[in-house]
N, C-alpha and C positions, 0 to 999 in steps of 0.2 A: 697470704704469701703466694707469689706467682709460681705455678708448677707447669713447666713445659714438658714434663714426662708423661702427661696424661695420655698422649697418643704417640705410639711409636711408628705409625704409618709414615713412610717416606714417599712424597710426591716428587718424582724426578723431573717433572715439568714445571714445578713451582720454584721460583728463586728462593735461596736461603738469605734471610735478612740478618745482617750483623750490624749492631748498633754500638756507637762509641759515645761516651760521656766525657766531659771535661773534668775540672778540678773538684773533687769531693773533699770538703774540709769540715773540721769541727773546731771552732775557735772558742775563746773564753765566754763570750756572751751566750752562745748556744749551749755550751757545756753547763753553765750555771742555770739556764732556763729549763734544761732537760732533767735536772736533778729534782725528783719528786718522791716524797715518802721514803727517803733513804736509798733510792735507786735512780737509774737513768732510763728515760723513755724518749727515744728518738723516732718513734713510729710515725708521727705525723709529718716528719720532714720530707720524706720521699713518696708519700702516698699519692701525690699528684702525678707521679710518673708510672704508676703500676699499670694503668690502662694502656698507656703508650707502648709499654714493653710486651703486652699480650700478643702483639703481632710480630715481635722480634724472636728470632731463633737463638740468638746469643748476644749478650750485652757485656761490654767492656768499659771500665771506668778507671780514672786515675785517683787512687786513694792517697791523698796528700796529708796523711797523719799516721804516726805509729799507733799500734794497739799494744803497748808494752806493759800494761798492767799498772795498778795503783802503786805498787812498790817503787816504780821509777817516776812517780809523781805525774798526775794528770796536768794538762795544759794550765799554766798560770801566768803566761806572758804572751806578748803579741806575736813573737817570731819563732817560738819553739813549742812543738805540739806533742801531745800524747793523749789518746782518747780511750774511753772504756770499750770493752768488747761489744757492748750493746749497740754502739754506733755501727760497727761492722755488721752486726746482725741486721740492723735496719737497712743497710745498703743491700745485703743479700735478699732480704724479704721483698724489696721493691722490684727485683728482677735482675740485678747485676750478677753475672756468672763469673767474671774474671776481673781482678783488680791489678792495675799496674803499680808497682811499688818503688820503681827507680825514679826518685825525684829529690828535690833539694831538702825535703824534710824527713827522708828515710832514716837519717842518723841523728835525729833530734834527741834521742835517748841513747846515743852511742851504738856500738856494735851489739851490745847486750840487748838494747831495745829493738834493734833490727831483728835479731834472732827471736826474741819474744813475740814480735809481731807476726813472724812466720808461723810460730806455734799457735798463736791466737787464730789466725786465718785458717789453719788446718783444723783446729777444733770447730770452727764455724762452718767448715765445709765450703769455704769460699776460695776458689782457685786464684793463684797469684803468680806473678813473674816480675823479674827486674832486680830483686835482692835475693841473697842466698846465704845459707849457713856455710861455714868453712868447709864442711864435709861434702857439700853439694856441688854438682857440676853446673857451672855458669852457662846455661843453655836456654834457648827459647822455649816457650810453652806451646804444645801442640794438642789440639782437641778435635775430635770428630763430631761434626754436626750434620745430621741427616745425610750421612753417607759421604760427605766431603771433609777433608782434613784442613784445618786452619792453624797457622802458626803465628805467634805474636812475640815480637822482640821489644822489650821495654828497656830504655836506657836514659841516662840523664847527664846533662852538662855540669851540674852543680849539686853539691851536698851540704852547702853552707858550712864548709870546713872551718873557716875562721871563727864562726860563731860557736859551733859545737866543740871546737878543738879536737875534732875527730876527722881524720883524712882516710877514708876507706880506699881500698884497691879493688881490682877486678875480682878478687877472691869473694867479696861480699856484695858488690854493686856493679851492675852493668853500666859502665861509664862511657861518656863521649869526650871527656877531657880529664886531665890529671887533677887530682885533688890534693891540696896542701894547706898547711897552717903557716901563714907568712907574717912577717913583720915589715912588709914593704912600705906601709904608710908612714908618713913623717911623725915625729915625736908629738907635735901639737895635735895632729889628727888622732893619734892613739890615745892621748890623754883625754881628749874630748869624748871619744867613744867609750873609754873606761868610766868616765864620770857619768855619762848618760845611762849606760847599761847597769852600773853597779851602785851608784849613789842616788841619782835622781829617779831612775827607772824609765825604761823606754816608753811605756804607755803613758806615764805622767808627762813626759817630755813632749810626746806627740800631741796630747790633749792641750798642753800649754800653747804649742805652736798654732794649733787649730783655733784656739780661742783668740789668738792675736791676729787671725786672718792669714796665717802663713800655711803653706802646704806642708802637711806632716811628712809626706814622702814624695819624692819627685818621680815623674814618669821616667822609666829607665829604657835604655836601648842597648841591645847586645851587638855593638859594633866592633868589640875587641876580639881578635882571633889570632892564635898562633897556628897557622895551617900545618906546619911541620909536626907539631905535637898532636894536634887534633887528628891528623891523618892516620897516626898510629892507632888511635882508638877507633876510627872509622874502619880501618882495616880489620880490626877485631869484629866489629859489627858485620862487615861484609862476609867474613868467614862464617859467622853464625847463620847469616842469610843463605849463603851457598849450601850449607849443610841441610837446612830445613827445606830448601827448595826441592831437594831430592825426596823428601818425605811428605810434603804437604801440597795441597792443591792451590792454596792461597797463603801469602805471607804478608803480614802487616808489621811495619816498624813504627814504634811509638816513642819518639824522643821527647824529653822534658827539657825545654830550652826557651829562650826569648826574653825580651824586655818587659818587665812588669807594668801593667796598666797602659801599655802602648798598643795602639791599633796597627802600627806599622812594624813588620819584622825588620830586624837589624841584619848586618852583614854576616854574623855568625849563623843565624837561622837560615838565611838564604843559601849560604855555602853548604851547610849540612843537608838541607833539603835537596839541593842539586846533586850532591854526592849519593845520598840514599836513593833518590829516584833512578839513578843510573844502574842500580842493582837489579832492576827488573822485578820489583816487588809489586804486590797488588795495590798497596796504598801506604802513605805515610801520614800518621795522625799525631800531631804534636799538642803539647800542653805547657802551661806555666805562666803565660802573661796575665792571666786573670781577667782578660777581656777577649772578645771574639776578634779573630784576625781572618785574613783572606784564605779562601780555598781555590786552588788552581791546578791545572795540569802542567807538570814539569817533566819533560822528556816522555810525555805520554802517560805519566803516572799521577793519579789524583793525590794531591798534597794539601792537608789542612794544617795551617800554621798554629792555630789555637782555637779550641772549642769553647773557651771562656769558662765561667764558673758553673758548678752545680749547686754547691752550698758554701757560701762565704758570708760571714757576719759583717754586714755593711756598716754597722755602727762602730766597728773596730777603728781606732784613730788613724791607722796608717793607710786606710783605703782611699784611693784617689778616684773620685766619682766621674771625672770628665768623659770617659769612654765606656760608660755603662757596665761596670763590673757586676751589676745585678743580673746581667743577661748571659745566656749561654746557648749553645746549639747542641742537639743530638744529631750525630752524623750516621746515616743509614746506608750501608752497602748492600745492594741486591745482587747476589752471586748465583751463577748457574753455569754448569759445565766448564768449570775452571776459569771463568771470565767474570768480570764485573759488568752487569747489564745496565745499571743506573745507580745514581747516588742522590739521596734526598736529605734535607735537613728539617729538624723540628726546633724552632726557637722556644726557649724557656726563660722563666724569670724567677728570681728569688724574692720572696716576701718576708720581711723581718717584722715580727710583732714587737710591741712596746717592751715586753719582758726579755727580748733577745731570741725567742724561739723562731725558727725558720720553717718555711714550707716552700717547696719548689713546684711550680705549675707550668704547664704549656701555655703559650700565648692564646692558643685557640680556646682553651678552657677558661682562661681569665676573661677573654672578650665575651664569651657566652654568658658569663655571670655578671658582667660589669654593668653599671648604670650608664645611661646615654652620655653623660658628661665625662665619664672616665674613658670612654672608648677611643676618643681622639688621641689621647696620649699613648695608649697601647698601639694604635695603628702607626703612629710616628716612630715609636721604638722598634716595632716590627720591621718597618721599612728601612730604618737605619741598619739593623742587623743584616738584612738582605743586601744592602749596598756594600757593607764592609766585607761580607763573605765573598761576593762575586759580582758586584754591580748588577744584581738581579733586578730587572724592571718588571715587577709582577703587579698586575692589576688586582687590587684588593676590593672585593665586593662588600657592600654594606651589611650583608647578611652574616658575615663572620670572617675570622682569620683561619686559613687552612692549617691543619695540623702538620702536614708535610709539604715541602716545596721542592720541586725538582731542581737539582743543581747540575748534574751531568747525566747524559744518556749516551750509551755507546752502541 
């Protein structure tokens, strides 16, 4: 287990390294594979990231599953999650310090599950922000790292309200848009949805489509936006940012939004990114699309639209493989004297074993261990990630793939 408290010496001349991870998930194939001898063992999943985080001073990741306990039923379907506490423990042990919990799966076990997740994270000693108990103040998380104060605002555009039949408010979830359970779809669409979900089963239906050569799930795009309504929620986020800007040296906003499996952000994401960047924050780091998207400067603020996946079960029938959901990036901010000095990325890849168990590795580590005939594919994937992130034209040497690539320098 990574321990960053071994040395309390602060080097004021050395930048503080803050690292961000994408979507940390635990789906049915992994859950089943991790069940051994009457218990769950996820320790091998994130071991490949431990050495990477040894040089990080603080690590933040998007925890896209409740930890609501066996009582509320562990994950048994494609779109509704609940994982054992052992999964959260493995996340902490690899070096993650803070998890973002405002996302579309935070209410998969209702408000009770949301509260139980908060309790579980507290028991694990894993800091969290984005979801709250009724009695808590909905406020950003602030932490001191090597003498500087960092604030993190976690928020989400969706909570899958129609699926969970739970529409949370700002009392429990830091929202980017209103959540509601609607019956807007036509009668035929509602009947089809009901038959698939409750009679056939979504996983069985997706497998059937896949067998027939049909796409089990379409690449989605987030082009729908009600700016009048969304602006009300953005005003709330802006108020939180203004408050913590008085208390922290750095402020990061982490929205959960975007079209799934789509390399290109939609109008909603572009609009929200533009609005958040105007708040004068240190950076905006988004998640949800399950593939890597672009990183760019907007109004002078570094904005990452999607870091992709950390741990997703690629064998799950709904996964669309076109845009490399097996890939992700770790985004590193080097901070000094209240400013960002530079930003780098580390490309990562998910390896799924035949039994469904996952392990996450950096491309540099995979390349070092690969056979000669395997290295060409790794290089092609690595280059594609760099192109998507920022059209990076990086000369790759035959000796290996760099662990970190410079994205921005200020």
